[in-house]
C-alpha positions as CSV (number, residue, x, y, z in Angstrom):
1,X,-2.8,58.2,7.7
2,X,-5.0,56.0,5.6
3,X,-3.9,53.9,2.7
4,X,-6.4,52.7,0.1
5,X,-4.9,49.9,-1.8
6,X,-6.4,47.3,-4.2
7,X,-4.9,43.9,-2.9
8,X,-5.6,42.0,-6.2
9,X,-3.7,44.7,-8.3
10,X,-0.7,44.4,-6.1
11,X,-0.6,40.7,-6.5
12,X,-0.8,40.8,-10.2
13,X,2.9,41.9,-10.4
14,X,3.8,38.7,-8.6
15,X,2.1,36.5,-11.1
16,X,2.8,38.6,-14.3
17,X,4.8,35.9,-16.0
18,X,2.1,33.3,-15.5
19,X,-0.8,35.6,-16.6
20,X,1.1,36.5,-19.8
21,X,2.0,32.8,-20.4
22,X,-1.7,31.8,-19.9
23,X,-2.8,34.4,-22.4
24,X,-0.4,33.2,-25.0
25,X,-0.2,29.4,-24.4
26,X,-3.6,28.8,-22.7
27,X,-4.2,27.8,-19.2
28,X,-1.3,25.8,-17.5
29,X,-2.1,22.4,-16.1
30,X,-3.2,22.3,-12.4
31,X,-0.4,21.0,-10.3
32,X,-1.8,21.5,-6.7
33,X,1.3,22.0,-4.4
34,X,3.6,20.9,-7.1
35,X,5.6,23.4,-9.2
36,X,6.9,23.1,-12.8
37,X,10.3,24.7,-11.9
38,X,11.2,22.9,-8.6
39,X,10.6,19.2,-7.6
40,X,9.8,17.6,-5.4
41,X,7.8,20.1,-3.5
42,X,5.7,18.5,-0.9
43,X,4.2,18.5,2.6
44,X,4.5,15.2,4.4
45,X,3.3,14.0,7.8
46,X,5.7,13.1,10.7
47,X,5.4,11.0,13.8
48,X,3.4,13.8,15.5
49,X,0.0,13.9,13.8
50,X,-0.1,17.6,14.3
51,X,3.3,18.3,12.7
52,X,4.3,18.3,9.1
53,X,7.4,19.0,7.0
54,X,7.4,21.2,3.9
55,X,10.3,20.0,1.7
56,X,11.5,21.2,-1.7
57,X,14.4,20.6,-3.9
58,X,15.2,23.8,-5.9
59,X,18.4,22.6,-7.7
60,X,20.4,19.5,-8.4
61,X,22.5,19.6,-5.3
62,X,19.4,19.6,-3.1
63,X,17.9,16.9,-5.2
64,X,21.0,14.7,-4.7
65,X,21.1,15.4,-1.0
66,X,17.5,14.1,-0.9
67,X,18.3,11.0,-2.8
68,X,21.0,10.3,-0.3
69,X,18.8,10.8,2.8
70,X,15.9,8.6,1.3
71,X,18.5,5.9,0.5
72,X,17.7,6.1,-3.2
73,X,21.2,6.6,-5.0
74,X,19.8,5.1,-8.1
75,X,17.5,8.2,-8.4
76,X,20.6,10.4,-8.5
77,X,21.9,8.5,-11.4
78,X,18.5,8.3,-13.2
79,X,18.7,10.8,-16.2
80,X,14.9,10.9,-16.2
81,X,14.9,12.5,-12.8
82,X,17.6,15.1,-13.4
83,X,15.1,17.8,-14.2
84,X,12.0,19.2,-12.3
85,X,9.9,18.1,-15.2
86,X,11.2,14.3,-14.8
87,X,10.8,14.5,-11.1
88,X,7.1,15.8,-11.4
89,X,6.3,12.9,-13.7
90,X,7.3,10.6,-10.9
91,X,6.2,12.9,-8.0
92,X,3.8,10.4,-6.4
93,X,6.7,7.8,-6.1
94,X,9.1,10.4,-4.8
95,X,6.5,11.9,-2.4
96,X,5.6,8.4,-1.1
97,X,9.3,7.7,-0.4
98,X,9.7,11.0,1.4
99,X,6.5,10.4,3.4
100,X,7.6,6.9,4.4
101,X,11.0,8.3,5.6
102,X,9.4,11.1,7.5
103,X,6.6,9.2,9.2
104,X,8.5,7.7,12.0
105,X,10.5,10.8,12.9
106,X,9.7,14.0,14.7
107,X,9.4,17.0,12.5
108,X,12.4,18.6,14.1
109,X,14.6,15.5,13.9
110,X,13.7,15.0,10.2
111,X,14.2,18.7,9.4
112,X,17.7,18.6,11.1
113,X,18.8,15.6,9.0
114,X,17.4,17.1,5.8
115,X,18.9,20.5,6.5
116,X,22.4,18.8,7.1
117,X,22.2,17.3,3.7
118,X,21.4,20.7,2.1
119,X,17.7,20.1,1.5
120,X,15.4,23.1,2.2
121,X,12.7,22.0,4.7
122,X,10.4,23.7,7.3
123,X,8.8,21.9,10.1
124,X,5.4,23.2,11.0
125,X,2.2,22.4,12.9
126,X,-1.4,22.3,11.8
127,X,-2.3,25.6,13.3
128,X,0.8,27.6,12.0
129,X,1.6,28.4,8.4
130,X,4.2,26.2,6.9
């Protein structure tokens, strides 16, 4: 059996909202790994130079868990950081704190700590997809 499928056409349905929004509102700003709807969303290095952590906070509970792990309780109380938009405005600062926290730890140890706090995280190596 042979299936002939245009891959691009299949992917359009996954980005339909963004395609329509761009047609109406103009091109969205480029955000790299960041996302307008969830923040922070980052990949940081760990003690092993071949291993990284992919970390994301998709809701308030996950954000508060991350604040606790990073030892930044003031961020949990900061109204400016209560939304993904506010956290994206300070993404460099948040990602630097996360990177500093993760750097001395193994990827698995860091992932275990973050997961215990309810923060979604995936450890991965350079040669595998995070």
